[in-house]
C-alpha positions as CSV (number, residue, x, y, z in Angstrom):
1,M,-39.4,76.7,35.6
2,I,-39.9,74.4,33.3
3,V,-37.8,71.5,34.0
4,K,-39.1,68.4,31.6
5,Y,-41.6,68.0,29.4
6,Q,-44.3,65.1,30.6
7,C,-47.2,64.0,27.7
8,T,-48.7,65.4,25.3
9,N,-52.6,64.6,25.9
10,I,-54.9,63.6,23.7
11,S,-58.7,61.7,23.8
12,S,-60.5,59.5,22.3
13,K,-64.3,57.8,21.8
14,N,-62.5,54.4,22.2
15,P,-59.4,54.7,24.3
16,K,-59.0,50.7,24.7
17,A,-59.0,50.4,20.6
18,L,-56.9,53.3,20.1
19,A,-54.1,51.3,22.3
20,E,-55.0,48.4,21.0
21,F,-54.1,50.1,17.5
22,Y,-51.1,51.4,18.4
23,R,-50.2,48.4,19.6
24,N,-50.6,46.7,16.4
25,I,-48.0,49.0,14.5
26,G,-45.5,48.0,16.7
27,A,-45.7,52.0,19.1
28,P,-44.4,50.9,22.7
29,V,-48.0,50.8,24.7
30,Y,-48.2,51.5,28.3
31,V,-52.0,50.7,30.1
32,A,-51.9,50.9,34.4
33,D,-54.9,48.9,34.5
34,D,-57.9,47.4,32.3
35,R,-59.7,50.7,31.8
36,Y,-57.1,52.1,29.2
37,D,-58.3,55.3,31.0
38,G,-54.7,57.7,30.3
39,W,-52.9,54.5,28.9
40,Q,-49.4,55.8,28.0
41,L,-48.0,55.9,24.6
42,G,-44.0,56.1,24.4
43,N,-40.8,54.5,25.3
44,E,-40.4,54.4,29.3
45,N,-38.5,57.4,31.3
46,E,-39.1,59.3,28.5
47,A,-42.1,62.4,27.1
48,Y,-45.0,60.5,25.7
49,I,-48.6,61.1,24.4
50,C,-51.3,60.0,27.2
51,V,-53.9,59.1,26.2
52,W,-57.9,59.8,27.9
53,D,-60.9,58.8,27.5
54,E,-63.1,61.0,26.0
55,N,-66.8,60.4,26.9
56,K,-65.5,60.9,31.0
57,W,-63.5,63.4,30.1
58,G,-65.0,65.3,27.3
59,K,-62.1,66.3,24.1
60,S,-58.8,67.2,24.9
61,T,-57.5,68.6,22.1
62,A,-59.0,71.0,19.4
63,G,-59.3,69.0,15.9
64,Y,-56.6,66.0,15.2
65,V,-52.4,65.5,15.3
66,T,-49.7,64.4,14.0
67,F,-47.3,61.9,15.6
68,V,-44.2,61.2,14.5
69,F,-41.9,58.2,14.1
70,K,-39.1,56.2,14.0
71,V,-38.3,53.5,12.2
72,D,-35.3,51.2,11.3
73,D,-37.3,49.9,7.5
74,L,-39.8,52.4,5.5
75,Q,-40.6,49.4,3.0
76,K,-40.5,46.2,5.5
77,T,-42.6,49.0,8.1
78,Y,-45.7,49.0,5.2
79,E,-45.6,45.3,4.5
80,E,-45.9,44.5,7.8
81,L,-48.6,47.1,8.6
82,I,-50.6,45.8,4.5
83,G,-50.1,42.6,5.8
84,K,-52.4,43.1,8.4
85,G,-54.9,45.1,7.1
86,I,-54.4,48.6,8.5
87,E,-54.2,51.2,5.1
88,A,-51.1,52.9,4.9
89,E,-49.7,55.2,2.2
90,P,-46.6,53.1,-0.5
91,P,-43.6,55.1,1.9
92,K,-42.0,58.2,-0.7
93,T,-39.6,61.0,-1.1
94,A,-41.7,63.8,1.3
95,S,-40.7,68.0,0.3
96,W,-38.6,67.9,2.8
97,G,-35.7,65.1,1.4
98,G,-36.7,61.9,3.8
99,Q,-38.6,59.1,3.3
100,E,-42.1,58.8,4.5
101,L,-44.6,56.4,5.8
102,V,-48.5,57.8,6.6
103,L,-51.5,56.3,8.2
104,E,-54.4,58.1,9.8
105,D,-54.8,55.8,13.5
106,P,-59.0,55.0,13.7
107,E,-59.8,58.4,15.5
108,G,-57.9,60.6,13.1
109,N,-55.2,61.7,13.9
110,R,-51.9,61.6,11.6
111,I,-49.5,59.3,11.9
112,I,-46.0,59.4,10.3
113,L,-43.4,57.1,10.1
114,L,-40.2,58.2,9.4
115,R,-37.3,56.0,8.0
């Protein structure tokens, strides 16, 4: 019987660069050692995304995935991202009525930031 959702596995051809990207956008990143193989994207004691070295283990997904994060201020977050040279679409009202900001990570995964 399932008692808890643990994580989602993805792979990266350059896991260190991907960890640095997520740190740069303000996401919580935990790296256990300098190999960056199996680092975790997410908050401690919660479900997380586990990033594996694709060069070592092979590709872990059949395609790209979408990650959704909640932020406190979309406009401020957008300005901070642009200031760091990260390409992102300006915040907009989504078809479902909420506010969102969309960008991609270096591996091509879609990131949606919600207010």
